[in-house]
C-alpha positions as CSV (number, residue, x, y, z in Angstrom):
1,M,-27.6,-19.2,-4.4
2,K,-24.0,-18.8,-4.3
3,L,-21.7,-18.0,-7.3
4,A,-18.8,-20.5,-7.4
5,S,-15.5,-20.5,-9.1
6,W,-13.6,-22.8,-11.5
7,R,-11.4,-25.5,-10.2
8,T,-8.6,-23.8,-12.2
9,P,-8.6,-21.4,-15.3
10,F,-8.7,-24.4,-17.7
11,D,-11.3,-26.8,-15.5
12,P,-14.7,-25.4,-15.4
13,Y,-15.5,-28.0,-12.5
14,I,-16.5,-26.2,-9.2
15,G,-13.8,-24.9,-7.4
16,N,-12.7,-24.1,-3.8
17,F,-14.3,-20.4,-3.4
18,T,-17.9,-19.4,-3.4
19,I,-19.1,-15.7,-3.1
20,S,-22.5,-15.0,-1.4
21,I,-24.7,-12.7,0.5
22,E,-24.6,-13.0,4.4
23,R,-25.3,-11.6,7.9
24,L,-28.7,-10.7,6.5
25,D,-29.6,-8.2,9.1
26,I,-26.6,-6.1,7.9
27,P,-26.2,-7.8,4.6
28,E,-22.4,-8.6,3.4
29,V,-20.9,-10.1,0.5
30,F,-18.6,-12.9,1.3
31,I,-16.0,-15.0,-0.4
32,R,-15.3,-18.3,1.3
33,N,-12.5,-20.9,0.6
34,E,-14.6,-23.7,1.3
35,T,-16.3,-23.0,4.5
36,R,-13.5,-20.6,5.6
37,P,-14.2,-16.8,5.2
38,Y,-11.5,-15.2,2.7
39,W,-13.0,-11.8,1.8
40,R,-15.9,-9.8,3.1
41,S,-17.3,-6.5,1.8
42,G,-18.2,-5.1,5.1
43,P,-21.6,-3.9,6.0
44,W,-24.3,-2.2,3.5
45,N,-25.8,1.0,4.4
46,N,-28.4,1.0,1.5
47,Q,-26.0,3.1,-0.8
48,I,-22.5,1.4,-0.5
49,F,-20.6,-1.5,1.2
50,L,-18.7,0.3,4.2
51,G,-15.6,-2.3,3.7
52,I,-14.9,-1.4,0.0
53,E,-12.7,1.7,0.3
54,D,-13.3,2.7,-3.4
55,M,-16.9,2.6,-3.2
56,T,-18.1,6.1,-3.3
57,T,-20.6,8.1,-4.7
58,L,-19.8,6.8,-8.2
59,Y,-21.6,3.8,-7.1
60,L,-24.9,5.1,-5.7
61,N,-26.8,5.1,-8.7
62,G,-25.7,1.5,-9.6
63,F,-25.7,-0.8,-6.9
64,H,-29.2,-2.2,-5.3
65,L,-30.0,-4.6,-2.5
66,E,-33.5,-5.8,-2.2
67,K,-35.0,-8.2,0.1
68,D,-38.5,-9.9,-0.7
69,S,-41.3,-9.5,1.6
70,T,-40.8,-12.6,3.6
71,G,-37.0,-12.1,4.3
72,G,-36.2,-15.3,2.5
73,T,-34.2,-13.7,-0.5
74,I,-31.7,-11.2,-0.9
75,D,-30.8,-9.8,-4.6
76,L,-28.0,-7.6,-5.2
77,Y,-27.3,-6.1,-8.9
78,F,-25.6,-3.3,-10.5
79,K,-27.6,-1.4,-13.1
80,T,-26.9,2.1,-14.8
81,D,-27.7,3.1,-18.3
82,D,-24.7,5.6,-18.7
83,Y,-21.8,3.0,-19.7
84,G,-21.2,-0.2,-21.7
85,Q,-21.3,-3.7,-20.3
86,L,-20.0,-4.8,-17.2
87,I,-19.4,-8.4,-15.7
88,Y,-18.3,-9.6,-12.2
89,V,-15.8,-12.9,-12.0
90,L,-14.8,-15.1,-9.3
91,N,-11.3,-16.6,-10.3
92,P,-10.0,-19.7,-9.2
93,Q,-7.7,-18.2,-6.5
94,G,-10.8,-16.4,-5.0
95,Q,-10.8,-12.9,-6.2
96,F,-13.7,-11.3,-7.4
97,H,-12.9,-9.1,-10.6
98,E,-15.3,-6.3,-11.9
99,M,-14.7,-6.2,-15.6
100,S,-15.6,-3.7,-18.5
101,W,-15.8,-4.1,-22.0
102,N,-13.5,-1.8,-24.1
103,I,-15.3,-1.2,-27.5
104,E,-12.1,-0.3,-29.0
105,T,-9.9,-3.1,-28.4
106,E,-12.8,-5.5,-27.9
107,E,-11.4,-7.0,-24.8
108,W,-12.5,-7.4,-21.1
109,N,-10.4,-5.1,-18.7
110,D,-10.0,-5.4,-15.0
111,T,-11.6,-2.1,-13.2
112,W,-11.6,-3.5,-9.5
113,T,-11.0,-6.6,-7.7
114,S,-11.5,-7.8,-4.1
115,H,-7.7,-8.5,-3.5
116,R,-5.3,-5.5,-3.9
117,S,-3.1,-6.4,-0.9
118,D,-2.6,-8.8,1.8
119,C,-5.0,-6.4,3.9
120,D,-8.1,-7.7,1.8
121,V,-7.4,-11.2,3.0
122,Y,-9.9,-12.2,5.8
123,G,-8.6,-11.4,9.3
124,F,-4.9,-11.0,8.2
125,C,-3.8,-9.5,11.3
126,G,-5.7,-11.7,13.7
127,P,-8.3,-10.4,16.5
128,F,-7.7,-6.6,17.6
129,G,-5.0,-6.3,15.0
130,I,-5.7,-3.5,12.3
131,C,-4.2,-3.7,8.7
132,N,-2.9,-1.0,7.0
133,S,-1.4,-1.6,3.2
134,K,0.1,1.7,3.3
135,G,1.7,1.4,6.8
136,S,5.5,1.0,7.4
137,S,4.3,-2.1,9.1
138,I,1.1,-3.8,7.6
139,C,-0.3,-5.1,11.0
140,S,-0.3,-3.4,14.3
141,C,-2.2,-3.8,17.4
142,L,-5.2,-1.7,18.3
143,E,-4.5,1.1,20.9
144,G,-4.4,-0.7,24.3
145,F,-3.2,-3.8,23.1
146,E,-0.4,-5.7,22.2
147,P,1.0,-8.7,20.2
148,R,-0.3,-12.3,21.7
149,K,2.9,-13.8,20.6
150,N,5.9,-11.7,20.2
151,Q,8.0,-13.6,18.3
152,E,5.5,-14.8,15.7
153,W,4.5,-10.9,15.3
154,N,8.4,-10.0,14.9
155,Q,8.4,-12.6,12.3
156,Q,5.6,-11.1,10.4
157,N,3.2,-14.0,11.2
158,W,0.4,-11.8,12.5
159,T,-2.6,-14.6,12.5
160,S,-2.6,-15.0,16.6
161,G,-3.5,-11.1,16.9
162,C,-3.2,-8.9,19.8
163,V,-4.7,-8.9,23.5
164,R,-5.1,-6.2,26.1
165,K,-2.3,-4.7,28.1
166,T,-4.8,-3.7,30.8
167,L,-8.0,-5.1,32.2
168,L,-11.1,-2.9,31.7
169,Q,-12.1,-1.0,34.7
170,C,-15.6,-2.6,34.3
171,E,-13.6,-6.1,34.5
172,I,-11.7,-5.2,37.7
173,D,-14.9,-3.6,39.4
174,K,-16.7,-7.0,38.6
175,N,-13.9,-9.0,39.9
176,Q,-13.6,-7.0,42.9
177,N,-17.6,-6.9,43.5
178,K,-17.7,-3.2,43.4
179,S,-19.3,-0.5,41.7
180,T,-17.6,1.7,39.1
181,N,-16.2,5.2,40.3
182,G,-17.6,8.0,37.8
183,N,-14.1,9.4,37.6
184,E,-12.8,5.9,36.4
185,T,-15.0,4.6,34.1
186,D,-14.0,2.8,30.5
187,G,-14.1,4.8,27.5
188,F,-13.9,4.8,23.9
189,L,-10.9,5.4,21.4
190,K,-12.3,6.8,17.9
191,L,-10.5,5.1,14.7
192,S,-11.6,7.0,11.5
193,N,-12.0,5.5,7.9
194,V,-11.7,1.8,8.8
195,K,-13.5,-1.4,7.8
196,V,-15.3,-2.3,10.7
197,P,-15.0,-5.6,12.3
198,D,-17.2,-8.9,11.4
199,F,-19.9,-10.1,13.7
200,A,-21.6,-6.8,14.2
201,E,-25.0,-7.0,16.3
202,L,-27.6,-4.7,15.2
203,S,-29.8,-2.4,17.3
204,F,-32.2,0.3,16.1
205,V,-31.2,3.1,18.7
206,D,-29.6,6.6,18.2
207,Q,-25.8,7.3,18.5
208,D,-26.1,8.4,22.1
209,A,-27.8,5.3,23.0
210,C,-25.5,3.2,20.5
211,K,-22.8,4.4,23.2
212,S,-24.3,4.0,26.4
213,Q,-25.6,0.6,25.8
214,C,-22.0,-0.4,24.9
215,L,-20.6,1.4,27.8
216,M,-23.1,-0.5,30.2
217,N,-22.3,-3.9,28.8
218,C,-18.6,-5.0,29.9
219,S,-18.5,-7.6,27.2
220,C,-19.0,-5.1,24.7
221,T,-15.5,-4.3,22.9
222,A,-16.6,-1.6,20.4
223,Y,-19.4,0.5,18.7
224,S,-20.2,2.1,15.5
225,Y,-22.8,4.2,14.2
226,D,-24.2,4.8,10.7
227,T,-27.3,6.8,9.8
228,D,-28.8,4.2,7.4
229,I,-27.8,1.0,9.4
230,H,-28.0,2.6,13.0
231,C,-26.0,0.7,15.8
232,M,-23.4,-1.6,15.4
233,S,-21.8,-3.2,18.5
234,W,-19.3,-6.0,18.8
235,N,-18.8,-8.6,21.8
236,G,-15.6,-10.3,22.3
237,N,-13.0,-10.6,19.6
238,L,-12.6,-7.8,17.0
239,I,-11.6,-9.4,13.7
240,D,-10.8,-8.2,10.0
241,I,-10.4,-4.4,10.7
242,Q,-8.6,-2.3,8.2
243,Q,-7.3,1.1,7.7
244,F,-8.5,3.0,4.8
245,Q,-7.1,6.5,3.5
246,T,-10.9,7.7,2.4
247,G,-14.2,5.8,3.3
248,G,-15.0,3.3,5.6
249,A,-16.7,4.3,8.7
250,D,-15.8,5.7,12.4
251,L,-15.4,2.7,14.9
252,Y,-15.1,3.3,18.9
253,I,-12.9,0.7,20.7
254,R,-13.4,0.2,24.4
255,G,-10.2,1.0,26.7
256,H,-9.3,1.7,30.2
257,Y,-9.6,5.2,31.0
258,A,-5.9,5.5,32.1
259,E,-4.9,4.6,28.6
260,L,-7.4,6.6,26.8
261,N,-6.0,9.6,29.1
262,I,-2.5,8.7,27.3
263,A,-3.8,8.5,23.7
264,S,-6.0,11.6,23.8
265,A,-2.6,13.5,25.0
266,A,-0.9,11.8,21.9
267,I,-3.7,13.0,19.8
268,A,-3.8,16.4,21.2
269,D,0.1,16.6,20.3
270,A,-0.5,15.5,16.7
271,G,-3.1,18.2,16.1
272,C,-0.2,21.1,17.0
273,N,0.4,22.8,14.0
274,V,4.1,24.5,14.1
275,K,3.8,27.2,11.5
276,S,0.7,28.8,13.0
277,C,1.9,28.6,16.4
278,F,4.6,30.7,15.3
279,S,2.6,33.1,13.2
280,I,0.0,33.5,16.1
281,N,2.8,34.2,18.7
282,R,5.4,36.0,16.8
283,N,5.6,38.7,19.7
284,Y,6.2,36.2,22.4
285,H,9.8,35.3,23.5
286,S,8.6,31.8,23.6
287,C,5.9,29.3,22.4
288,H,4.3,26.0,23.2
289,C,4.8,23.9,19.9
290,C,4.9,20.2,18.8
291,I,8.5,18.9,18.1
292,F,8.8,16.0,15.5
293,D,10.1,12.6,15.9
294,L,10.7,11.1,12.4
295,E,10.0,7.5,14.2
296,K,6.9,8.4,15.9
297,G,5.5,11.7,14.3
298,F,4.5,14.4,16.7
299,K,6.6,13.1,19.9
300,A,5.8,16.0,22.5
301,R,5.0,19.6,23.3
302,A,8.2,21.6,24.1
303,E,8.5,25.2,25.4
304,L,11.1,26.8,23.1
305,D,13.6,29.3,24.7
306,P,14.2,32.7,23.0
307,T,17.5,31.5,21.3
308,T,15.8,28.5,19.6
309,Y,12.9,30.2,18.6
310,S,15.0,33.0,16.9
311,K,17.0,30.4,15.3
312,M,14.4,28.7,13.8
313,V,12.6,31.8,12.6
314,S,15.9,33.1,10.8
315,E,17.4,29.9,9.7
316,S,14.0,28.5,8.2
317,H,13.0,31.9,6.4
318,Q,9.9,32.1,8.7
319,D,9.2,28.5,8.4
320,P,10.0,26.9,11.8
321,L,8.3,23.4,10.3
322,G,10.7,23.2,7.7
323,Y,13.7,24.0,10.3
324,L,12.0,21.6,12.9
325,L,12.1,18.8,9.9
326,S,15.6,19.1,8.7
327,E,16.8,19.5,12.4
328,K,15.2,16.2,13.4
329,A,16.3,14.4,10.1
330,E,19.8,15.0,11.5
331,E,19.4,13.8,14.8
332,N,17.6,10.6,13.8
333,T,19.5,7.9,15.4
334,D,18.0,5.4,12.6
335,N,19.9,7.8,10.2
336,V,18.0,6.6,7.2
337,I,19.3,9.7,5.7
338,G,23.0,9.4,6.3
339,E,25.6,12.1,5.0
340,L,23.2,13.4,2.8
341,S,21.1,14.8,5.9
342,Q,23.4,17.9,5.6
343,A,21.6,18.9,2.4
344,K,18.7,21.1,4.0
345,L,15.5,21.5,2.0
346,Q,16.4,25.0,1.1
347,E,19.0,23.8,-1.5
348,L,16.3,22.7,-3.4
349,L,13.7,24.8,-5.2
350,L,11.0,25.7,-3.1
351,Y,7.6,25.8,-4.1
352,N,4.7,27.4,-2.3
353,F,1.4,25.5,-2.0
354,E,-0.7,28.0,-3.5
355,K,1.5,27.7,-6.8
356,L,1.1,24.3,-6.7
357,A,-2.8,24.2,-6.1
358,T,-3.1,26.5,-9.2
359,A,-0.9,24.1,-11.1
360,T,-3.1,21.1,-10.7
361,N,-6.4,22.8,-10.4
362,N,-6.6,22.5,-6.8
363,F,-5.5,18.8,-6.9
364,H,-8.6,17.9,-8.9
365,E,-9.4,14.2,-9.4
366,S,-8.8,14.8,-13.2
367,N,-5.0,15.3,-12.7
368,K,-4.5,12.3,-10.2
369,L,-1.7,10.1,-11.9
370,G,-2.1,7.5,-9.2
371,Q,-2.0,6.7,-5.5
372,G,0.9,5.0,-3.5
373,G,1.7,4.3,-0.2
374,F,3.0,8.2,0.3
375,G,-0.2,9.6,-0.8
376,P,-1.8,10.7,-4.3
377,V,0.5,12.0,-7.3
378,Y,-1.1,14.4,-9.5
379,K,-0.2,16.3,-12.9
380,G,0.4,19.8,-12.9
381,I,1.5,22.8,-15.3
382,L,3.1,25.7,-14.3
383,R,2.5,29.2,-15.3
384,D,5.4,28.8,-18.0
385,G,3.9,25.7,-19.2
386,K,6.2,23.3,-17.7
387,E,4.6,20.0,-16.8
388,I,5.3,18.5,-13.4
389,A,4.3,15.6,-11.3
390,V,3.4,16.6,-7.5
391,K,3.5,13.8,-5.0
392,R,1.4,14.9,-2.0
393,L,2.0,13.4,1.7
394,S,-1.5,12.4,2.7
395,R,-2.4,14.5,5.8
396,S,-4.8,11.4,6.7
397,S,-2.0,9.0,6.7
398,G,0.3,8.1,9.9
399,Q,3.1,7.3,7.8
400,G,5.3,9.1,5.1
401,L,7.3,11.9,6.7
402,K,10.1,9.7,7.4
403,E,10.1,8.5,3.8
404,F,9.6,12.1,2.7
405,M,12.8,13.4,4.4
406,N,14.4,10.2,3.1
407,E,13.6,11.1,-0.4
408,V,14.2,14.5,-0.3
409,A,18.0,14.0,0.9
410,V,18.7,11.1,-1.5
411,I,17.4,12.2,-4.7
412,S,18.2,15.6,-4.7
413,K,22.0,14.6,-5.2
414,L,21.5,11.9,-7.8
415,Q,21.8,12.7,-11.2
416,H,21.2,10.0,-14.0
417,R,19.1,9.5,-17.2
418,N,17.5,6.3,-15.8
419,L,16.6,8.0,-12.6
420,V,13.8,10.3,-12.0
421,K,14.5,13.9,-11.4
422,L,13.4,15.7,-8.4
423,L,12.7,19.5,-9.3
424,G,11.8,20.8,-5.9
425,C,9.6,20.5,-2.9
426,C,6.8,22.3,-0.5
427,I,6.6,22.1,3.1
428,E,3.8,24.6,4.3
429,G,1.7,24.1,7.3
430,D,0.8,20.4,7.1
431,E,1.4,20.1,3.6
432,K,4.4,18.2,2.5
433,M,5.1,17.6,-1.6
434,L,7.6,16.6,-4.0
435,M,8.1,17.8,-7.5
436,Y,9.2,15.7,-10.2
437,E,9.8,15.7,-13.8
438,F,6.7,14.6,-15.7
439,M,6.2,11.2,-17.1
440,P,3.8,11.2,-19.9
441,N,3.8,7.2,-20.2
442,K,3.2,6.5,-16.4
443,S,4.7,3.6,-15.0
444,L,6.1,0.3,-16.6
445,D,3.1,-1.8,-15.0
446,A,0.6,-0.1,-16.8
447,Y,2.2,-1.4,-20.3
448,V,3.7,-5.0,-19.4
449,F,0.8,-6.2,-17.4
450,D,-2.1,-4.8,-19.3
451,P,-3.2,-6.7,-22.6
452,S,-4.5,-3.7,-24.2
453,R,-1.4,-1.9,-24.0
454,N,1.5,-4.6,-23.9
455,K,1.5,-4.8,-27.7
456,L,3.1,-1.2,-27.9
457,L,6.5,-2.7,-25.9
458,D,8.0,-4.8,-28.6
459,W,11.3,-6.7,-27.9
460,E,13.6,-4.1,-28.7
461,K,11.9,-1.6,-26.6
462,R,11.6,-4.2,-23.6
463,F,15.1,-4.9,-24.0
464,S,16.0,-1.2,-24.1
465,I,14.1,-0.6,-20.7
466,I,15.7,-3.6,-19.3
467,E,19.1,-2.3,-20.0
468,G,18.2,1.4,-18.8
469,I,16.7,-0.1,-15.3
470,A,20.1,-2.1,-14.9
471,R,22.1,1.3,-15.6
472,G,20.2,3.1,-13.2
473,I,20.4,0.6,-10.4
474,L,24.4,0.3,-11.2
475,Y,24.8,4.0,-11.0
476,L,23.0,4.0,-7.3
477,H,25.0,1.0,-6.2
478,R,28.7,1.8,-7.7
479,D,28.7,4.9,-9.7
480,S,26.9,7.4,-7.3
481,R,28.9,9.4,-4.5
482,L,27.6,6.8,-1.9
483,K,26.2,3.4,-2.5
484,I,22.4,3.6,-2.3
485,I,20.0,0.5,-1.9
486,H,16.8,1.3,-3.6
487,R,14.7,-1.4,-1.3
488,D,11.4,-1.1,-3.5
489,L,12.3,-1.9,-7.2
490,K,9.0,-2.9,-8.7
491,A,7.2,-2.2,-12.1
492,S,5.2,0.4,-10.5
493,N,8.3,2.5,-9.5
494,I,9.8,2.3,-13.0
495,L,8.3,5.4,-14.9
496,L,8.5,5.9,-18.7
497,D,9.1,9.2,-20.5
498,E,7.8,10.3,-23.8
499,E,10.3,7.8,-25.6
500,L,9.5,4.9,-23.4
501,N,13.0,5.3,-21.7
502,P,12.9,4.1,-18.0
503,K,13.3,6.0,-14.8
504,I,13.6,4.7,-11.4
505,S,11.5,6.5,-8.8
506,D,10.2,6.3,-5.3
507,F,13.1,6.7,-3.2
508,G,11.3,6.8,0.0
509,M,12.8,3.4,1.3
510,A,16.1,3.8,0.1
511,R,19.3,3.5,2.3
512,I,22.8,5.0,1.8
513,F,25.9,2.8,2.6
514,G,29.2,4.2,3.7
515,V,32.2,3.5,1.6
516,S,32.9,0.5,4.2
517,E,29.6,-0.9,4.4
518,D,28.3,-4.0,2.4
519,R,25.1,-4.9,4.2
520,A,22.5,-3.8,6.9
521,N,20.1,-5.4,9.3
522,T,16.7,-3.4,10.2
523,Q,13.7,-4.5,12.2
524,R,11.5,-2.4,10.0
525,V,11.1,-4.4,6.8
526,V,9.8,-2.1,3.9
527,G,9.0,-2.9,0.4
528,T,6.5,-5.0,-1.5
529,Y,6.3,-8.7,-1.3
530,G,6.8,-10.5,-4.5
531,Y,10.2,-8.4,-5.1
532,M,11.9,-9.1,-1.5
533,A,15.1,-11.2,-1.3
534,P,14.3,-13.9,0.7
535,E,17.1,-12.8,3.5
536,Y,15.5,-9.5,3.8
537,A,11.8,-10.6,4.0
538,I,12.7,-13.1,6.3
539,H,15.8,-11.7,8.3
540,G,15.9,-8.1,7.4
541,V,19.3,-8.5,6.1
542,F,19.5,-6.1,3.1
543,S,22.5,-5.2,0.6
544,D,22.8,-4.5,-3.1
545,K,22.0,-8.1,-3.8
546,S,18.7,-7.3,-2.4
547,D,18.0,-4.8,-5.3
548,V,19.5,-7.5,-7.7
549,F,16.8,-10.0,-6.5
550,S,14.3,-7.2,-7.4
551,F,15.4,-6.9,-10.7
552,G,15.6,-10.3,-11.6
553,V,11.8,-10.8,-10.9
554,L,11.4,-7.4,-12.8
555,L,13.2,-8.8,-15.7
556,I,11.1,-12.2,-15.7
557,E,7.9,-10.0,-15.4
558,I,9.0,-7.8,-18.4
559,V,9.6,-10.9,-20.8
560,S,6.7,-13.0,-19.6
561,G,4.1,-10.0,-19.3
562,R,3.0,-11.6,-15.8
563,R,2.9,-10.2,-12.6
564,N,4.9,-12.4,-10.0
565,S,2.5,-11.7,-7.0
566,S,-0.4,-12.4,-8.7
567,F,0.8,-15.5,-11.3
568,Y,-0.3,-18.9,-10.0
569,E,0.0,-22.0,-11.7
570,S,-2.3,-24.3,-9.8
571,E,-1.2,-28.0,-10.8
572,N,2.2,-27.2,-9.2
573,S,1.5,-24.4,-7.2
574,L,4.0,-22.5,-8.4
575,T,5.0,-18.8,-8.4
576,L,5.9,-16.9,-11.3
577,L,9.7,-17.5,-10.4
578,G,9.2,-21.4,-10.0
579,F,7.0,-21.6,-13.2
580,A,10.1,-20.0,-14.9
581,W,12.6,-22.3,-13.6
582,I,10.4,-25.5,-14.3
583,Q,10.3,-23.8,-18.2
584,W,13.9,-23.3,-18.2
585,K,14.9,-26.9,-16.7
586,E,12.5,-28.7,-19.3
587,D,13.8,-26.5,-22.4
588,N,10.4,-25.1,-22.9
589,I,10.9,-21.6,-22.3
590,I,8.9,-20.3,-25.1
591,A,5.9,-21.1,-22.8
592,L,7.3,-18.4,-20.5
593,I,7.6,-15.5,-23.1
594,E,4.9,-12.8,-23.7
595,P,3.8,-14.0,-27.1
596,E,3.4,-10.3,-28.4
597,I,6.9,-10.2,-28.4
598,Y,8.3,-13.6,-29.4
599,D,10.1,-13.8,-32.9
600,E,12.6,-16.1,-33.9
601,S,15.3,-13.8,-34.6
602,H,15.2,-12.6,-31.0
603,H,15.1,-16.1,-29.5
604,K,18.8,-16.2,-28.4
605,N,18.4,-12.7,-26.7
606,I,15.6,-13.2,-24.8
607,L,16.9,-16.5,-23.6
608,R,20.2,-14.7,-22.4
609,C,17.7,-12.3,-20.6
610,I,15.5,-15.1,-18.7
611,H,19.2,-16.7,-17.8
612,I,20.0,-13.4,-16.2
613,G,16.8,-13.0,-14.4
614,L,17.1,-16.5,-13.0
615,L,20.7,-15.7,-11.7
616,C,19.2,-12.5,-10.0
617,V,16.8,-14.5,-8.3
618,Q,19.0,-17.3,-6.5
619,E,18.2,-18.1,-3.2
620,S,21.6,-17.4,-1.8
621,A,22.7,-13.8,-2.2
622,A,26.3,-14.9,-2.7
623,D,25.3,-16.9,-5.7
624,R,23.5,-13.6,-7.4
625,P,25.7,-11.5,-9.9
626,T,26.3,-7.7,-9.0
627,M,24.9,-5.2,-11.1
628,A,27.9,-4.6,-12.6
629,A,28.0,-8.1,-13.9
630,V,24.4,-7.8,-14.8
631,V,25.0,-5.0,-17.3
632,S,28.2,-6.8,-18.8
633,M,26.1,-9.9,-19.3
634,L,23.2,-7.8,-21.1
635,N,25.6,-6.5,-23.6
636,S,27.2,-9.6,-24.1
637,E,30.6,-8.4,-22.7
638,I,30.4,-11.8,-20.6
639,R,29.8,-14.6,-22.9
640,D,30.0,-17.6,-20.6
641,I,27.3,-17.1,-18.2
642,P,27.3,-19.4,-15.2
643,P,24.5,-21.9,-14.8
644,A,21.4,-21.1,-12.6
645,R,20.2,-23.0,-9.6
646,Q,16.6,-23.3,-8.5
647,P,15.5,-19.6,-7.6
648,A,13.9,-18.7,-4.1
649,F,10.3,-18.7,-3.6
650,L,9.6,-21.5,-5.9
651,L,6.3,-22.6,-4.5
652,M,3.1,-20.1,-3.9
653,Q,3.8,-18.0,-1.0
654,N,0.9,-16.5,1.0
655,M,1.8,-13.0,-0.1
656,M,0.1,-10.7,-2.5
657,N,1.3,-7.5,-3.8
658,T,-0.5,-4.1,-3.9
659,V,-2.3,-3.5,-7.1
660,S,-1.1,-0.1,-8.3
661,S,-3.7,2.6,-8.7
662,E,-3.4,3.2,-12.1
663,E,-4.7,-0.1,-12.9
664,R,-8.2,0.7,-11.1
665,I,-10.0,2.5,-14.3
666,E,-12.8,4.0,-12.7
667,L,-15.6,2.6,-15.5
668,Y,-18.7,1.4,-14.2
669,S,-21.4,0.2,-16.6
670,N,-24.4,-1.3,-17.4
671,N,-25.1,-4.9,-16.1
672,N,-27.8,-7.3,-15.0
673,L,-25.7,-9.6,-13.0
674,S,-27.0,-10.3,-9.6
675,I,-26.1,-12.2,-6.5
676,T,-28.8,-14.1,-5.0
677,D,-28.7,-15.5,-1.4
678,L,-31.5,-17.9,-0.6
679,H,-32.5,-18.9,3.0
680,G,-34.9,-21.1,4.5
681,R,-38.4,-19.3,5.6
C-alpha cells in the first residue's frame, strides 16, 4: 500500500507524489514523484533510518518495522505512550511532515519534515557527488573524482555528477591482463557521518569480510558495515550521498592507491594541533606544526624556525593557534576581511573554554538555541548573571574557519542598535567560539512563520521590525566606516530582543568594500536560495543591491506570513514573489496579507510596504532602490514611489531553503499511523 498526496492543498484528488517502503532486504522509505525517486530515508537498521540525520535515540522506543512471516508485507508504525498525538502528512509538493498536536493552541505544529534543504532531494549532486547543506558549496565530488561537466558544475547544475580522475588499479591490471602488485592495490577512503548511497547489496558477513569481498570485486565501488544490518556494498554509480554533522554511517569509498596516499597525508595534517605541539615542545628551538590556509583548512606541515617560534609565542600570549589564525587571515588572497583584518583577535575580550563550558552547563542540549551552517548556538549565563549566546564552530565540520575570522573582523567594528553585538571570542585548541548579547526572543522566522506565534506580531510591531532592519542595512551600506555587504539576509538571521526589536546577525558571509568599489564578482556563491538576487545566484555578481533584493523578499515575507522558499501556488506555479506580483496587478492585495495583521486603518501603510518590497526584488539591480531610498519611502519622506515591474524569480524554481533548527520542535508522541507496503508472494 502507498500513501498518496493530494493534487493541491484544495483538491483531494490523487496527486503526483507517493510514499512507500521499498528495498525489502534493507527496508527504506521512498517518496516518488510519479515513478521518479524524490526522497529516501536511508536503510533501516532495526532502530532508526540511517539517512535521517535527526533520527536519534529519541526515536528508539517509538518506531517499529515488522515483516510478516511470509515476507510479503512490511508495517512501519510509531507508538509511544509518553506524549500526545502525532500525525504524518504527505503534502502536494512531496514533503512528508511529522506534526504534533499542541493542546494549548489546539493546532497541529510541524516537528519534522523530509525536505529541509536541497540535499534532501534525491540525487541532487548526481553520481559520485556528495551533498552538504552546511558547506560553502552544497555539492562536491567524492575524493578521487572530478565534475563530469565542468561548465554545468560551475553554473551550479550538479545533476551530471562526477567521474574518476584515475582508473582503479584493478581496472588497469585487468586491461593489461596481469595480477595486482601487493604494494599497488586499491584501498578505501573512509567518510564518516554520511547518508549511504542508494542500491545497496546485502551480505551477512563480518566487517573484515565485508571489506575483503569488496576489494576482490573490481566492480565494487564502496562498502559500509552496520552491526544490525551487516555488510552493504555498492557496484557502479554511487547516488544520493549526503554529509551529516552527526548520525548517518561510515562509508568506505574505493580509490586508487596513489590517491589514497595523498588523501591520508592531508588527513594527517588536519589532525595536527598547533597548541598542543607547542605545549609539548616548549623547550625545543623548532617544532613541526600545521599551518592554516583559510581556503583549504590545514595546508601542510612546516618546520618553524626559532624566530617565528618566539614571535608566535610572545605575540599570541602563549597561544600560537591564535597567532596563526590572524596571520593567515591577513595573508589570505581572497581578502574577505579587508582592511579590518588588522584588528587582531586580542582586541576583543577573550574567553577561555572552561568559562564558556561552565556558562552553558558543558554545552548541554537543553541550552541549545539553534543550529546553523557554522555550528550550534547555546545560551550561557556567566558568573555575574549576564546572559550570552555562544556560537560554537563545529569541529566535525570542514568549513566555517574562514567565516569565523570574517565575522570577528567585521562585526567587532560595528556598533548599531539594529546589529547584534559581539562580546568576545574564544580560540583554544580546536575550539573556536563567538559570544554575543543574548536575544531572548530568538529569530524573526520563529514568529512570522509559526501559526501559533504570529499573532504576537501585529502590524505596528511588524512595521517597526521592517524599519529597524532597513536602518541596520543602511548603516552597513553607507554609515559604517567601510561599506559592508551582508550577503545572507533572511528571517532566521534577524534576532529579536526582549522588546522584539530586530538585530541583524551572522556576518560570516559579509564582504567589505573599499570607498571606490560598488560591486564585486565571486566564484564562491554563498547565502540562501530564495533570498539571493538573480545576478548573484547566476553570475556571482554582488553589490549593495544584492542586500536590497534580500530585504525585499524579507519584507514581503513579513507582510504575508509566508516563506518564499516553501511557498507554492500550484495553479500557476508561482513563487511567493510571483504570487505577490499577480495580486498587485489584479488589485487583490488583501489575498497576500497575513489575516492576523490586517486592519482597514493600516491598509494604506501595508500597501506602501508591499510596493517597496516589489521595487526591491526587481530583476535588474539598477531598477532597485538604495537602502537610503527605502528608508525614506518607509517613512513617507518620498511620496511618489515609482511603479514596480515584474519581479525576478516569478515562477517556481527548483530551489529550497534550509529550515532553521528552531523550527524543529523535538516532540515525539503517540500515533497509530502505519505505512504498509504489499508485495506479491
